[in-house]
PDB file of N, H, CA, C and O in Angstrom:
ATOM      1  N   GLU A   1       0.821  -1.188   0.000  1.00  0.00           N
ATOM      2  CA  GLU A   1       0.000   0.000   0.000  1.00  0.00           C
ATOM      3  C   GLU A   1       0.869   1.257   0.000  1.00  0.00           C
ATOM      4  O   GLU A   1       2.046   1.211   0.356  1.00  0.00           O
ATOM      5  N   ALA A   2       0.288   2.349  -0.393  1.00  0.00           N
ATOM      6  H   ALA A   2      -0.668   2.387  -0.683  1.00  0.00           H
ATOM      7  CA  ALA A   2       1.002   3.625  -0.391  1.00  0.00           C
ATOM      8  C   ALA A   2       1.402   4.006   1.028  1.00  0.00           C
ATOM      9  O   ALA A   2       0.683   3.726   1.986  1.00  0.00           O
ATOM     10  N   LYS A   3       2.556   4.647   1.147  1.00  0.00           N
ATOM     11  H   LYS A   3       3.141   4.874   0.368  1.00  0.00           H
ATOM     12  CA  LYS A   3       3.045   5.146   2.442  1.00  0.00           C
ATOM     13  C   LYS A   3       2.996   4.070   3.532  1.00  0.00           C
ATOM     14  O   LYS A   3       2.468   4.301   4.620  1.00  0.00           O
ATOM     15  N   SER A   4       3.556   2.885   3.225  1.00  0.00           N
ATOM     16  H   SER A   4       3.985   2.697   2.341  1.00  0.00           H
ATOM     17  CA  SER A   4       3.533   1.790   4.190  1.00  0.00           C
ATOM     18  C   SER A   4       4.884   1.080   4.210  1.00  0.00           C
ATOM     19  O   SER A   4       5.761   1.367   3.396  1.00  0.00           O
ATOM     20  N   CYS A   5       5.037   0.145   5.157  1.00  0.00           N
ATOM     21  H   CYS A   5       4.324  -0.088   5.818  1.00  0.00           H
ATOM     22  CA  CYS A   5       6.307  -0.568   5.250  1.00  0.00           C
ATOM     23  C   CYS A   5       6.128  -1.904   5.955  1.00  0.00           C
ATOM     24  O   CYS A   5       5.158  -2.122   6.680  1.00  0.00           O
ATOM     25  N   PHE A   6       7.097  -2.799   5.720  1.00  0.00           N
ATOM     26  H   PHE A   6       7.885  -2.622   5.131  1.00  0.00           H
ATOM     27  CA  PHE A   6       7.207  -4.020   6.507  1.00  0.00           C
ATOM     28  C   PHE A   6       7.811  -3.637   7.849  1.00  0.00           C
ATOM     29  O   PHE A   6       8.369  -2.550   7.997  1.00  0.00           O
ATOM     30  N   LYS A   7       7.702  -4.524   8.820  1.00  0.00           N
ATOM     31  H   LYS A   7       7.249  -5.408   8.700  1.00  0.00           H
ATOM     32  CA  LYS A   7       8.393  -4.296  10.092  1.00  0.00           C
ATOM     33  C   LYS A   7       9.897  -4.264   9.840  1.00  0.00           C
ATOM     34  O   LYS A   7      10.358  -4.700   8.786  1.00  0.00           O
ATOM     35  N   SER A   8      10.641  -3.765  10.772  1.00  0.00           N
ATOM     36  H   SER A   8      10.266  -3.410  11.628  1.00  0.00           H
ATOM     37  CA  SER A   8      12.096  -3.750  10.683  1.00  0.00           C
ATOM     38  C   SER A   8      12.601  -5.122  11.119  1.00  0.00           C
ATOM     39  O   SER A   8      12.226  -5.617  12.182  1.00  0.00           O
ATOM     40  N   PHE A   9      13.458  -5.739  10.293  1.00  0.00           N
ATOM     41  H   PHE A   9      13.763  -5.337   9.430  1.00  0.00           H
ATOM     42  CA  PHE A   9      13.973  -7.074  10.578  1.00  0.00           C
ATOM     43  C   PHE A   9      15.379  -6.993  11.157  1.00  0.00           C
ATOM     44  O   PHE A   9      16.191  -6.171  10.734  1.00  0.00           O
ATOM     45  N   GLU A  10      15.654  -7.847  12.119  1.00  0.00           N
ATOM     46  H   GLU A  10      14.995  -8.516  12.464  1.00  0.00           H
ATOM     47  CA  GLU A  10      16.984  -7.951  12.711  1.00  0.00           C
ATOM     48  C   GLU A  10      17.945  -8.578  11.706  1.00  0.00           C
ATOM     49  O   GLU A  10      17.495  -9.239  10.770  1.00  0.00           O
ATOM     50  N   PRO A  11      19.254  -8.391  11.870  1.00  0.00           N
ATOM     51  CA  PRO A  11      20.235  -9.041  11.001  1.00  0.00           C
ATOM     52  C   PRO A  11      20.040 -10.560  11.013  1.00  0.00           C
ATOM     53  O   PRO A  11      19.654 -11.142  12.027  1.00  0.00           O
ATOM     54  N   SER A  12      20.313 -11.182   9.872  1.00  0.00           N
ATOM     55  H   SER A  12      20.626 -10.709   9.049  1.00  0.00           H
ATOM     56  CA  SER A  12      20.175 -12.638   9.757  1.00  0.00           C
ATOM     57  C   SER A  12      21.139 -13.145   8.688  1.00  0.00           C
ATOM     58  O   SER A  12      21.900 -12.376   8.102  1.00  0.00           O
ATOM     59  N   LEU A  13      21.092 -14.446   8.448  1.00  0.00           N
ATOM     60  H   LEU A  13      20.474 -15.071   8.924  1.00  0.00           H
ATOM     61  CA  LEU A  13      21.907 -15.060   7.399  1.00  0.00           C
ATOM     62  C   LEU A  13      21.206 -15.021   6.046  1.00  0.00           C
ATOM     63  O   LEU A  13      21.729 -15.541   5.060  1.00  0.00           O
ATOM     64  N   SER A  14      20.053 -14.422   5.996  1.00  0.00           N
ATOM     65  H   SER A  14      19.629 -14.000   6.797  1.00  0.00           H
ATOM     66  CA  SER A  14      19.228 -14.402   4.794  1.00  0.00           C
ATOM     67  C   SER A  14      19.881 -13.656   3.630  1.00  0.00           C
ATOM     68  O   SER A  14      20.527 -12.623   3.807  1.00  0.00           O
ATOM     69  N   GLU A  15      19.689 -14.216   2.436  1.00  0.00           N
ATOM     70  H   GLU A  15      19.164 -15.055   2.293  1.00  0.00           H
ATOM     71  CA  GLU A  15      19.980 -13.510   1.187  1.00  0.00           C
ATOM     72  C   GLU A  15      18.610 -13.157   0.624  1.00  0.00           C
ATOM     73  O   GLU A  15      17.718 -14.005   0.595  1.00  0.00           O
ATOM     74  N   THR A  16      18.434 -11.936   0.182  1.00  0.00           N
ATOM     75  H   THR A  16      19.159 -11.247   0.205  1.00  0.00           H
ATOM     76  CA  THR A  16      17.116 -11.470  -0.238  1.00  0.00           C
ATOM     77  C   THR A  16      17.183 -10.881  -1.641  1.00  0.00           C
ATOM     78  O   THR A  16      18.065 -10.083  -1.958  1.00  0.00           O
ATOM     79  N   PHE A  17      16.220 -11.296  -2.481  1.00  0.00           N
ATOM     80  H   PHE A  17      15.504 -11.944  -2.224  1.00  0.00           H
ATOM     81  CA  PHE A  17      16.094 -10.785  -3.843  1.00  0.00           C
ATOM     82  C   PHE A  17      14.694 -10.213  -3.982  1.00  0.00           C
ATOM     83  O   PHE A  17      13.720 -10.848  -3.577  1.00  0.00           O
ATOM     84  N   GLY A  18      14.588  -9.034  -4.544  1.00  0.00           N
ATOM     85  H   GLY A  18      15.379  -8.519  -4.873  1.00  0.00           H
ATOM     86  CA  GLY A  18      13.288  -8.428  -4.796  1.00  0.00           C
ATOM     87  C   GLY A  18      13.213  -7.897  -6.214  1.00  0.00           C
ATOM     88  O   GLY A  18      14.191  -7.367  -6.741  1.00  0.00           O
ATOM     89  N   TYR A  19      12.041  -8.044  -6.832  1.00  0.00           N
ATOM     90  H   TYR A  19      11.247  -8.475  -6.404  1.00  0.00           H
ATOM     91  CA  TYR A  19      11.797  -7.494  -8.165  1.00  0.00           C
ATOM     92  C   TYR A  19      10.555  -6.615  -8.081  1.00  0.00           C
ATOM     93  O   TYR A  19       9.490  -7.076  -7.669  1.00  0.00           O
ATOM     94  N   CYS A  20      10.690  -5.376  -8.463  1.00  0.00           N
ATOM     95  H   CYS A  20      11.555  -5.002  -8.797  1.00  0.00           H
ATOM     96  CA  CYS A  20       9.597  -4.410  -8.368  1.00  0.00           C
ATOM     97  C   CYS A  20       8.718  -4.491  -9.622  1.00  0.00           C
ATOM     98  O   CYS A  20       9.133  -4.090 -10.709  1.00  0.00           O
ATOM     99  N   LEU A  21       7.511  -5.011  -9.454  1.00  0.00           N
ATOM    100  H   LEU A  21       7.175  -5.337  -8.570  1.00  0.00           H
ATOM    101  CA  LEU A  21       6.568  -5.122 -10.566  1.00  0.00           C
ATOM    102  C   LEU A  21       5.855  -3.807 -10.855  1.00  0.00           C
ATOM    103  O   LEU A  21       5.489  -3.520 -11.994  1.00  0.00           O
ATOM    104  N   LYS A  22       5.663  -3.010  -9.799  1.00  0.00           N
ATOM    105  H   LYS A  22       5.960  -3.244  -8.873  1.00  0.00           H
ATOM    106  CA  LYS A  22       4.914  -1.758  -9.956  1.00  0.00           C
ATOM    107  C   LYS A  22       5.337  -0.785  -8.866  1.00  0.00           C
ATOM    108  O   LYS A  22       5.539  -1.180  -7.717  1.00  0.00           O
ATOM    109  N   GLY A  23       5.469   0.469  -9.221  1.00  0.00           N
ATOM    110  H   GLY A  23       5.305   0.790 -10.154  1.00  0.00           H
ATOM    111  CA  GLY A  23       5.763   1.504  -8.236  1.00  0.00           C
ATOM    112  C   GLY A  23       7.236   1.618  -7.901  1.00  0.00           C
ATOM    113  O   GLY A  23       8.107   1.442  -8.753  1.00  0.00           O
ATOM    114  N   GLU A  24       7.489   1.915  -6.642  1.00  0.00           N
ATOM    115  H   GLU A  24       6.781   2.057  -5.950  1.00  0.00           H
ATOM    116  CA  GLU A  24       8.855   2.158  -6.176  1.00  0.00           C
ATOM    117  C   GLU A  24       8.953   1.733  -4.716  1.00  0.00           C
ATOM    118  O   GLU A  24       8.097   2.085  -3.904  1.00  0.00           O
ATOM    119  N   VAL A  25       9.992   0.979  -4.383  1.00  0.00           N
ATOM    120  H   VAL A  25      10.687   0.693  -5.042  1.00  0.00           H
ATOM    121  CA  VAL A  25      10.217   0.571  -2.996  1.00  0.00           C
ATOM    122  C   VAL A  25      11.614   0.995  -2.561  1.00  0.00           C
ATOM    123  O   VAL A  25      12.542   1.063  -3.366  1.00  0.00           O
ATOM    124  N   THR A  26      11.737   1.272  -1.289  1.00  0.00           N
ATOM    125  H   THR A  26      10.982   1.216  -0.635  1.00  0.00           H
ATOM    126  CA  THR A  26      13.018   1.638  -0.693  1.00  0.00           C
ATOM    127  C   THR A  26      13.417   0.543   0.277  1.00  0.00           C
ATOM    128  O   THR A  26      12.607   0.104   1.093  1.00  0.00           O
ATOM    129  N   VAL A  27      14.666   0.100   0.190  1.00  0.00           N
ATOM    130  H   VAL A  27      15.324   0.456  -0.473  1.00  0.00           H
ATOM    131  CA  VAL A  27      15.201  -0.860   1.146  1.00  0.00           C
ATOM    132  C   VAL A  27      16.199  -0.126   2.027  1.00  0.00           C
ATOM    133  O   VAL A  27      17.192   0.422   1.547  1.00  0.00           O
ATOM    134  N   MET A  28      15.920  -0.126   3.315  1.00  0.00           N
ATOM    135  H   MET A  28      15.114  -0.571   3.705  1.00  0.00           H
ATOM    136  CA  MET A  28      16.860   0.407   4.294  1.00  0.00           C
ATOM    137  C   MET A  28      17.687  -0.779   4.778  1.00  0.00           C
ATOM    138  O   MET A  28      17.141  -1.732   5.335  1.00  0.00           O
ATOM    139  N   LEU A  29      18.988  -0.724   4.570  1.00  0.00           N
ATOM    140  H   LEU A  29      19.431   0.050   4.118  1.00  0.00           H
ATOM    141  CA  LEU A  29      19.896  -1.799   4.960  1.00  0.00           C
ATOM    142  C   LEU A  29      20.970  -1.173   5.831  1.00  0.00           C
ATOM    143  O   LEU A  29      21.905  -0.545   5.334  1.00  0.00           O
ATOM    144  N   GLY A  30      20.824  -1.353   7.141  1.00  0.00           N
ATOM    145  H   GLY A  30      20.064  -1.864   7.544  1.00  0.00           H
ATOM    146  CA  GLY A  30      21.694  -0.624   8.053  1.00  0.00           C
ATOM    147  C   GLY A  30      21.408   0.859   7.894  1.00  0.00           C
ATOM    148  O   GLY A  30      20.260   1.289   8.000  1.00  0.00           O
ATOM    149  N   ARG A  31      22.448   1.639   7.642  1.00  0.00           N
ATOM    150  H   ARG A  31      23.381   1.290   7.555  1.00  0.00           H
ATOM    151  CA  ARG A  31      22.276   3.091   7.439  1.00  0.00           C
ATOM    152  C   ARG A  31      22.168   3.467   5.964  1.00  0.00           C
ATOM    153  O   ARG A  31      22.062   4.646   5.629  1.00  0.00           O
ATOM    154  N   ASN A  32      22.194   2.471   5.086  1.00  0.00           N
ATOM    155  H   ASN A  32      22.280   1.513   5.359  1.00  0.00           H
ATOM    156  CA  ASN A  32      22.143   2.721   3.647  1.00  0.00           C
ATOM    157  C   ASN A  32      20.724   2.569   3.119  1.00  0.00           C
ATOM    158  O   ASN A  32      19.932   1.779   3.633  1.00  0.00           O
ATOM    159  N   GLU A  33      20.421   3.344   2.084  1.00  0.00           N
ATOM    160  H   GLU A  33      21.064   3.986   1.667  1.00  0.00           H
ATOM    161  CA  GLU A  33      19.102   3.344   1.467  1.00  0.00           C
ATOM    162  C   GLU A  33      19.245   3.023  -0.013  1.00  0.00           C
ATOM    163  O   GLU A  33      20.053   3.636  -0.711  1.00  0.00           O
ATOM    164  N   TYR A  34      18.454   2.054  -0.496  1.00  0.00           N
ATOM    165  H   TYR A  34      17.797   1.556   0.071  1.00  0.00           H
ATOM    166  CA  TYR A  34      18.478   1.647  -1.898  1.00  0.00           C
ATOM    167  C   TYR A  34      17.053   1.692  -2.432  1.00  0.00           C
ATOM    168  O   TYR A  34      16.107   1.357  -1.718  1.00  0.00           O
ATOM    169  N   VAL A  35      16.899   2.106  -3.688  1.00  0.00           N
ATOM    170  H   VAL A  35      17.667   2.378  -4.268  1.00  0.00           H
ATOM    171  CA  VAL A  35      15.574   2.245  -4.291  1.00  0.00           C
ATOM    172  C   VAL A  35      15.474   1.346  -5.513  1.00  0.00           C
ATOM    173  O   VAL A  35      16.395   1.285  -6.327  1.00  0.00           O
ATOM    174  N   ALA A  36      14.342   0.642  -5.638  1.00  0.00           N
ATOM    175  H   ALA A  36      13.593   0.692  -4.977  1.00  0.00           H
ATOM    176  CA  ALA A  36      14.031  -0.147  -6.832  1.00  0.00           C
ATOM    177  C   ALA A  36      12.716   0.379  -7.396  1.00  0.00           C
ATOM    178  O   ALA A  36      11.718   0.492  -6.684  1.00  0.00           O
ATOM    179  N   LYS A  37      12.735   0.697  -8.686  1.00  0.00           N
ATOM    180  H   LYS A  37      13.545   0.605  -9.264  1.00  0.00           H
ATOM    181  CA  LYS A  37      11.537   1.182  -9.380  1.00  0.00           C
ATOM    182  C   LYS A  37      11.004   0.071 -10.276  1.00  0.00           C
ATOM    183  O   LYS A  37      11.652  -0.963 -10.436  1.00  0.00           O
ATOM    184  N   THR A  38       9.834   0.280 -10.856  1.00  0.00           N
ATOM    185  H   THR A  38       9.308   1.120 -10.726  1.00  0.00           H
ATOM    186  CA  THR A  38       9.213  -0.705 -11.735  1.00  0.00           C
ATOM    187  C   THR A  38      10.235  -1.275 -12.717  1.00  0.00           C
ATOM    188  O   THR A  38      10.916  -0.528 -13.419  1.00  0.00           O
ATOM    189  N   GLY A  39      10.336  -2.610 -12.760  1.00  0.00           N
ATOM    190  H   GLY A  39       9.783  -3.217 -12.189  1.00  0.00           H
ATOM    191  CA  GLY A  39      11.246  -3.287 -13.678  1.00  0.00           C
ATOM    192  C   GLY A  39      12.659  -3.457 -13.149  1.00  0.00           C
ATOM    193  O   GLY A  39      13.505  -4.028 -13.838  1.00  0.00           O
ATOM    194  N   GLU A  40      12.934  -2.982 -11.953  1.00  0.00           N
ATOM    195  H   GLU A  40      12.247  -2.519 -11.393  1.00  0.00           H
ATOM    196  CA  GLU A  40      14.273  -3.100 -11.374  1.00  0.00           C
ATOM    197  C   GLU A  40      14.286  -4.148 -10.269  1.00  0.00           C
ATOM    198  O   GLU A  40      13.269  -4.427  -9.634  1.00  0.00           O
ATOM    199  N   ALA A  41      15.475  -4.719 -10.059  1.00  0.00           N
ATOM    200  H   ALA A  41      16.301  -4.492 -10.575  1.00  0.00           H
ATOM    201  CA  ALA A  41      15.664  -5.739  -9.027  1.00  0.00           C
ATOM    202  C   ALA A  41      16.630  -5.229  -7.975  1.00  0.00           C
ATOM    203  O   ALA A  41      17.423  -4.318  -8.214  1.00  0.00           O
ATOM    204  N   ILE A  42      16.543  -5.838  -6.814  1.00  0.00           N
ATOM    205  H   ILE A  42      15.899  -6.578  -6.619  1.00  0.00           H
ATOM    206  CA  ILE A  42      17.456  -5.507  -5.726  1.00  0.00           C
ATOM    207  C   ILE A  42      17.830  -6.812  -5.027  1.00  0.00           C
ATOM    208  O   ILE A  42      16.988  -7.694  -4.859  1.00  0.00           O
ATOM    209  N   TYR A  43      19.089  -6.932  -4.622  1.00  0.00           N
ATOM    210  H   TYR A  43      19.773  -6.215  -4.758  1.00  0.00           H
ATOM    211  CA  TYR A  43      19.579  -8.135  -3.948  1.00  0.00           C
ATOM    212  C   TYR A  43      20.462  -7.700  -2.791  1.00  0.00           C
ATOM    213  O   TYR A  43      21.269  -6.782  -2.938  1.00  0.00           O
ATOM    214  N   PHE A  44      20.317  -8.349  -1.642  1.00  0.00           N
ATOM    215  H   PHE A  44      19.661  -9.095  -1.523  1.00  0.00           H
ATOM    216  CA  PHE A  44      21.176  -7.998  -0.511  1.00  0.00           C
ATOM    217  C   PHE A  44      21.293  -9.147   0.473  1.00  0.00           C
ATOM    218  O   PHE A  44      20.400  -9.987   0.588  1.00  0.00           O
ATOM    219  N   HIS A  45      22.418  -9.167   1.183  1.00  0.00           N
ATOM    220  H   HIS A  45      23.143  -8.485   1.090  1.00  0.00           H
ATOM    221  CA  HIS A  45      22.593 -10.035   2.340  1.00  0.00           C
ATOM    222  C   HIS A  45      22.015  -9.271   3.525  1.00  0.00           C
ATOM    223  O   HIS A  45      22.285  -8.082   3.692  1.00  0.00           O
ATOM    224  N   ALA A  46      21.245  -9.933   4.322  1.00  0.00           N
ATOM    225  H   ALA A  46      21.026 -10.899   4.186  1.00  0.00           H
ATOM    226  CA  ALA A  46      20.538  -9.261   5.416  1.00  0.00           C
ATOM    227  C   ALA A  46      21.382  -9.199   6.690  1.00  0.00           C
ATOM    228  O   ALA A  46      20.864  -9.384   7.791  1.00  0.00           O
ATOM    229  N   ALA A  47      22.657  -8.943   6.541  1.00  0.00           N
ATOM    230  H   ALA A  47      23.078  -8.793   5.647  1.00  0.00           H
ATOM    231  CA  ALA A  47      23.584  -8.940   7.675  1.00  0.00           C
ATOM    232  C   ALA A  47      23.381  -7.744   8.607  1.00  0.00           C
ATOM    233  O   ALA A  47      23.904  -7.733   9.722  1.00  0.00           O
ATOM    234  N   ASP A  48      22.631  -6.748   8.160  1.00  0.00           N
ATOM    235  H   ASP A  48      22.207  -6.757   7.254  1.00  0.00           H
ATOM    236  CA  ASP A  48      22.313  -5.580   8.982  1.00  0.00           C
ATOM    237  C   ASP A  48      20.799  -5.514   9.181  1.00  0.00           C
ATOM    238  O   ASP A  48      20.045  -6.184   8.476  1.00  0.00           O
ATOM    239  N   GLU A  49      20.363  -4.708  10.138  1.00  0.00           N
ATOM    240  H   GLU A  49      20.975  -4.163  10.711  1.00  0.00           H
ATOM    241  CA  GLU A  49      18.932  -4.471  10.295  1.00  0.00           C
ATOM    242  C   GLU A  49      18.401  -3.948   8.960  1.00  0.00           C
ATOM    243  O   GLU A  49      19.067  -3.151   8.299  1.00  0.00           O
ATOM    244  N   HIS A  50      17.210  -4.389   8.562  1.00  0.00           N
ATOM    245  H   HIS A  50      16.669  -5.036   9.099  1.00  0.00           H
ATOM    246  CA  HIS A  50      16.697  -4.002   7.250  1.00  0.00           C
ATOM    247  C   HIS A  50      15.178  -3.862   7.269  1.00  0.00           C
ATOM    248  O   HIS A  50      14.479  -4.453   8.093  1.00  0.00           O
ATOM    249  N   GLN A  51      14.698  -3.050   6.320  1.00  0.00           N
ATOM    250  H   GLN A  51      15.266  -2.570   5.651  1.00  0.00           H
ATOM    251  CA  GLN A  51      13.270  -2.776   6.221  1.00  0.00           C
ATOM    252  C   GLN A  51      12.935  -2.393   4.786  1.00  0.00           C
ATOM    253  O   GLN A  51      13.717  -1.716   4.118  1.00  0.00           O
ATOM    254  N   ILE A  52      11.770  -2.827   4.315  1.00  0.00           N
ATOM    255  H   ILE A  52      11.135  -3.376   4.857  1.00  0.00           H
ATOM    256  CA  ILE A  52      11.291  -2.473   2.978  1.00  0.00           C
ATOM    257  C   ILE A  52      10.142  -1.482   3.151  1.00  0.00           C
ATOM    258  O   ILE A  52       9.198  -1.722   3.904  1.00  0.00           O
ATOM    259  N   ILE A  53      10.246  -0.360   2.433  1.00  0.00           N
ATOM    260  H   ILE A  53      11.013  -0.164   1.822  1.00  0.00           H
ATOM    261  CA  ILE A  53       9.323   0.758   2.631  1.00  0.00           C
ATOM    262  C   ILE A  53       8.777   1.244   1.285  1.00  0.00           C
ATOM    263  O   ILE A  53       9.513   1.316   0.301  1.00  0.00           O
ATOM    264  N   ASN A  54       7.501   1.572   1.251  1.00  0.00           N
ATOM    265  H   ASN A  54       6.904   1.513   2.051  1.00  0.00           H
ATOM    266  CA  ASN A  54       6.915   2.276   0.114  1.00  0.00           C
ATOM    267  C   ASN A  54       6.696   3.716   0.570  1.00  0.00           C
ATOM    268  O   ASN A  54       5.752   3.999   1.308  1.00  0.00           O
ATOM    269  N   GLN A  55       7.553   4.611   0.137  1.00  0.00           N
ATOM    270  H   GLN A  55       8.320   4.381  -0.462  1.00  0.00           H
ATOM    271  CA  GLN A  55       7.465   6.012   0.552  1.00  0.00           C
ATOM    272  C   GLN A  55       6.581   6.846  -0.368  1.00  0.00           C
ATOM    273  O   GLN A  55       6.334   8.022  -0.098  1.00  0.00           O
ATOM    274  N   SER A  56       6.105   6.242  -1.452  1.00  0.00           N
ATOM    275  H   SER A  56       6.305   5.287  -1.671  1.00  0.00           H
ATOM    276  CA  SER A  56       5.334   7.004  -2.435  1.00  0.00           C
ATOM    277  C   SER A  56       3.847   7.024  -2.089  1.00  0.00           C
ATOM    278  O   SER A  56       3.399   6.357  -1.156  1.00  0.00           O
ATOM    279  N   ASN A  57       3.105   7.793  -2.853  1.00  0.00           N
ATOM    280  H   ASN A  57       3.469   8.334  -3.611  1.00  0.00           H
ATOM    281  CA  ASN A  57       1.652   7.875  -2.695  1.00  0.00           C
ATOM    282  C   ASN A  57       0.927   6.845  -3.549  1.00  0.00           C
ATOM    283  O   ASN A  57      -0.303   6.829  -3.590  1.00  0.00           O
ATOM    284  N   GLU A  58       1.677   5.987  -4.231  1.00  0.00           N
ATOM    285  H   GLU A  58       2.676   6.000  -4.198  1.00  0.00           H
ATOM    286  CA  GLU A  58       1.115   4.969  -5.116  1.00  0.00           C
ATOM    287  C   GLU A  58       1.352   3.579  -4.536  1.00  0.00           C
ATOM    288  O   GLU A  58       2.295   3.371  -3.772  1.00  0.00           O
ATOM    289  N   LYS A  59       0.499   2.638  -4.900  1.00  0.00           N
ATOM    290  H   LYS A  59      -0.267   2.808  -5.520  1.00  0.00           H
ATOM    291  CA  LYS A  59       0.671   1.248  -4.496  1.00  0.00           C
ATOM    292  C   LYS A  59       1.907   0.682  -5.186  1.00  0.00           C
ATOM    293  O   LYS A  59       2.157   0.982  -6.353  1.00  0.00           O
ATOM    294  N   ALA A  60       2.674  -0.128  -4.478  1.00  0.00           N
ATOM    295  H   ALA A  60       2.471  -0.372  -3.530  1.00  0.00           H
ATOM    296  CA  ALA A  60       3.834  -0.802  -5.053  1.00  0.00           C
ATOM    297  C   ALA A  60       3.623  -2.309  -4.941  1.00  0.00           C
ATOM    298  O   ALA A  60       3.041  -2.794  -3.971  1.00  0.00           O
ATOM    299  N   ILE A  61       4.104  -3.044  -5.947  1.00  0.00           N
ATOM    300  H   ILE A  61       4.577  -2.650  -6.735  1.00  0.00           H
ATOM    301  CA  ILE A  61       4.042  -4.503  -5.926  1.00  0.00           C
ATOM    302  C   ILE A  61       5.463  -5.024  -6.063  1.00  0.00           C
ATOM    303  O   ILE A  61       6.175  -4.669  -7.003  1.00  0.00           O
ATOM    304  N   LEU A  62       5.874  -5.866  -5.122  1.00  0.00           N
ATOM    305  H   LEU A  62       5.297  -6.154  -4.358  1.00  0.00           H
ATOM    306  CA  LEU A  62       7.239  -6.382  -5.060  1.00  0.00           C
ATOM    307  C   LEU A  62       7.198  -7.892  -4.900  1.00  0.00           C
ATOM    308  O   LEU A  62       6.510  -8.406  -4.017  1.00  0.00           O
ATOM    309  N   ILE A  63       7.935  -8.611  -5.753  1.00  0.00           N
ATOM    310  H   ILE A  63       8.493  -8.194  -6.470  1.00  0.00           H
ATOM    311  CA  ILE A  63       8.141 -10.046  -5.552  1.00  0.00           C
ATOM    312  C   ILE A  63       9.381 -10.172  -4.688  1.00  0.00           C
ATOM    313  O   ILE A  63      10.421  -9.594  -5.004  1.00  0.00           O
ATOM    314  N   LEU A  64       9.281 -10.921  -3.604  1.00  0.00           N
ATOM    315  H   LEU A  64       8.437 -11.391  -3.348  1.00  0.00           H
ATOM    316  CA  LEU A  64      10.386 -11.028  -2.658  1.00  0.00           C
ATOM    317  C   LEU A  64      10.710 -12.498  -2.420  1.00  0.00           C
ATOM    318  O   LEU A  64       9.825 -13.300  -2.124  1.00  0.00           O
ATOM    319  N   VAL A  65      12.000 -12.842  -2.554  1.00  0.00           N
ATOM    320  H   VAL A  65      12.719 -12.190  -2.795  1.00  0.00           H
ATOM    321  CA  VAL A  65      12.481 -14.200  -2.292  1.00  0.00           C
ATOM    322  C   VAL A  65      13.602 -14.095  -1.279  1.00  0.00           C
ATOM    323  O   VAL A  65      14.547 -13.331  -1.476  1.00  0.00           O
ATOM    324  N   ALA A  66      13.507 -14.864  -0.183  1.00  0.00           N
ATOM    325  H   ALA A  66      12.739 -15.484  -0.023  1.00  0.00           H
ATOM    326  CA  ALA A  66      14.531 -14.806   0.862  1.00  0.00           C
ATOM    327  C   ALA A  66      14.919 -16.217   1.291  1.00  0.00           C
ATOM    328  O   ALA A  66      14.068 -17.103   1.370  1.00  0.00           O
ATOM    329  N   THR A  67      16.206 -16.422   1.568  1.00  0.00           N
ATOM    330  H   THR A  67      16.897 -15.702   1.503  1.00  0.00           H
ATOM    331  CA  THR A  67      16.692 -17.697   2.088  1.00  0.00           C
ATOM    332  C   THR A  67      16.909 -17.569   3.586  1.00  0.00           C
ATOM    333  O   THR A  67      17.003 -16.458   4.107  1.00  0.00           O
ATOM    334  N   ASP A  68      16.989 -18.675   4.270  1.00  0.00           N
ATOM    335  H   ASP A  68      16.913 -19.577   3.847  1.00  0.00           H
ATOM    336  CA  ASP A  68      17.238 -18.687   5.718  1.00  0.00           C
ATOM    337  C   ASP A  68      16.401 -17.636   6.428  1.00  0.00           C
ATOM    338  O   ASP A  68      16.881 -16.950   7.330  1.00  0.00           O
ATOM    339  N   SER A  69      15.177 -17.521   6.023  1.00  0.00           N
ATOM    340  H   SER A  69      14.787 -18.079   5.291  1.00  0.00           H
ATOM    341  CA  SER A  69      14.341 -16.431   6.512  1.00  0.00           C
ATOM    342  C   SER A  69      13.570 -16.814   7.757  1.00  0.00           C
ATOM    343  O   SER A  69      13.312 -17.991   8.008  1.00  0.00           O
ATOM    344  N   TYR A  70      13.210 -15.823   8.522  1.00  0.00           N
ATOM    345  H   TYR A  70      13.419 -14.866   8.319  1.00  0.00           H
ATOM    346  CA  TYR A  70      12.361 -16.023   9.690  1.00  0.00           C
ATOM    347  C   TYR A  70      11.061 -15.239   9.531  1.00  0.00           C
ATOM    348  O   TYR A  70      10.429 -14.864  10.519  1.00  0.00           O
ATOM    349  N   LEU A  71      10.663 -14.992   8.269  1.00  0.00           N
ATOM    350  H   LEU A  71      11.176 -15.297   7.466  1.00  0.00           H
ATOM    351  CA  LEU A  71       9.406 -14.283   8.020  1.00  0.00           C
ATOM    352  C   LEU A  71       8.315 -15.115   8.613  1.00  0.00           C
ATOM    353  O   LEU A  71       7.145 -14.741   8.541  1.00  0.00           O
TER     354      LEU A  71
END
């Protein structure tokens, strides 16, 4: 949904891949911020605290695949 986010996740052994189908999502990874827009992918090791955020006023759709996850 617009202006929404997942909870903040603690560091883990997870490897995470996301593909943005629609809109724009921001991944906060530790103190770093990464943005994926429609048609873009993002990949990260979840070794730091992390959170996925939709900061826009539009709905975003993200396919998310994670290993060793505790979702």
